[in-house]
C-alpha positions, 0 to 999 in steps of 0.5 A: 509520499512525504510528510511535511508542508504541502507543495503545489501541483496537480493530481493527474497521472502525469502530475507531480504532487498529490496529497491524501490526508497526511500523505504527500506523494511527490513523483520526481518523474512523470509515471511514463518517464519513470517506467521508461527509465526503469525499462531502458536504464534499469534493465541494462543495469540488471544485465551487468549485475547479472554478469558480475554475479556469475563471478561470485560464489553464492552463499549457502546458508544464513548465519544464525546472527546474520543481517537481513534486509527486506526491501519494500519501497513504494506501497504503504498497503503492501507494508500492511500485507507484509506483516505475516512475512516479518513474523515468519522471518523472526520465527525462522531466524530469531537471532538475525538482525532485521532491517527494512529499506523503504521510501522515506514517505513510508517511514512513519507507517512502518514505525507505527506497525513496529515491525523492526526497531526504528534504528533498523529502518533504512530510507531513500527519498523520492522527491527528486532524482538527485536526492534519490541518488544520494540517498541510494548511495548512503543506503547501500553504503550502510547496508554493506557497513552493517553486514547484510547476508540476506536480502528479501526483495518484496517488490513486484513492479520495478527493477530498482529494488532488485538492484538494491538487493545485489548492491547490499552485499548480501550473499543470499538474494530472494525475489520474484522472477518470471522464470518462463513467464512473460514479465519484467526482467529483474536480473539473474543475480536473484539466487533464490528466485520465486515464481510470481503467481497472479492467482495467490494473495500477495500476503501468501506470496510474500511468505514464500519469499522466506521459504525460498531461502532454504528451498532446494527445488525449482522454482523455489516456492514449490510448496503447499501454499498457506491459507490466507494469514489472519488479520494483523493486530490492530495498531494501538492508539492511546485513548487520550490521543483519540479523545483529542482528535474527537475534541478537534473534530467537534470544534472544527465541525460542530454540525456533526453533533452526536451523529454517526460518521461515515468516511468516503474516499472518492479519489483515485490518487495517481491511478485515477482508473481505480476510482468509483464514479463520483456520482455513486459516492454522491448518491451514497452521501445523500442516502446516508444524510437522509438517515441523519448520518454524517459523511466525511470526505477524505482524499488528496488535496487536489481532490478538494473539488471532488469533496466540494461537489459532494458537499454541494450536491447534498446541501441539506445533509451533514457532509464535511470536507476532511481532505488534508485534515490529518497531518500524520499517519497516526492522526488518520488512524485516530480518525478511523477509530472515531468513524463507524465505516469507511467506503474507499477505492482500492488503496492504502486507506483501506489497508490502514483501516484494517488495523483499526476497529472501523468497518470498511467497504473496499471497491476493486476493479483494475486490480483484483482483490484475489491478490490485494484484499485486506486481511481479516473479516472487517472489509466487505469487498465489491468487485465486478470484473470485465474481460479486461480486468484486472489490467494493473499487474506485475507484468505491465508495470501497472501501466493499464491500456484502459481508455479511462472508461473503467467499466469494471468500477462503473459496474459496481452498483451503488444500491448494493454498496448502500445496502451493505453500508446500512447493514454494517451500520445497523449491526454496529448499532446492535453490537454491545458497546 
């Protein structure tokens, strides 16, 4: 993801450019090519580094004032779910110098989460292969210059993060490892390997990465799993900024008037298989419109045809196109502060919404809420699995064999979602101001 002027491109899985509000996603390679590079180039690099690691003596303990880097490159939703991990790191090593390595496109979200000081954020761009290579060398050089003693690789789906952990110069390297399971080979230089568990929420598994640093068992996360962490604190937004967004909405979309606003996110992004059928979103919009509730469609810039179909399908209702309307992450969060409800496919918007007062309905299918549901109690989850779901996992590089007929999503009843939406709106109306 990248913030700035919007480039051109398409929104298919093999396309190059996508946009969700302030987020422009630019894949410098087709996803299939990216997976092949990771497999055929990343795996040999991991083997070479594993041989190199055998010649080194692993570090036993982290110095009290040691340097720590958490590597969490790609997923904005994962950054939100990683907040308990950062709190645990700070409690275990209060004197340590904590850094984070992320893609440049996720920097603003990380700054808003305030997990580390802005100067401790290391970034690499992913808009082009040459830019990625240059930034990678710079990030590695900086990590070695500032002195990294512990590298926590919080990624699941790619080998590049494990390679970063080794080249950081850290003597203690923590990361997920398949052990005797089938899964992506990510190198034997991870000297605190954690067994990935597909039955535990990812926030709990991320906590085990910190526990693994001092563990003496095999596997390193042989501990009683913690309960699901509580919801992270909301992102504080200044009242005047929210008021400016309210005034902007009123000026740009006067038809909203004093109506309540429900946001819907019908697009699937670079994984269209995660999208609920558009006909269901259209029915939800119509039914809400009949109750004099305004509906705003958010999504990718290339999803504007989806928004147009929803708006054209409900010509007598108050529906507005908000695709690409917000220019920054903070503006999207301001929008969440002004709306009453978000209905969304699984993805980053739902996790960001969990950091605001908005209630959310989140629809899962190809990925399971068992691992990825937002923390807290403000999100209603709908999940109707079939025998092949979930099919996007850490074991297949999120490369689903689905033929595009995502029955797992189609089985989610629009009647039930509508009932939940109306119940949420009624409860909010009855709640004290």
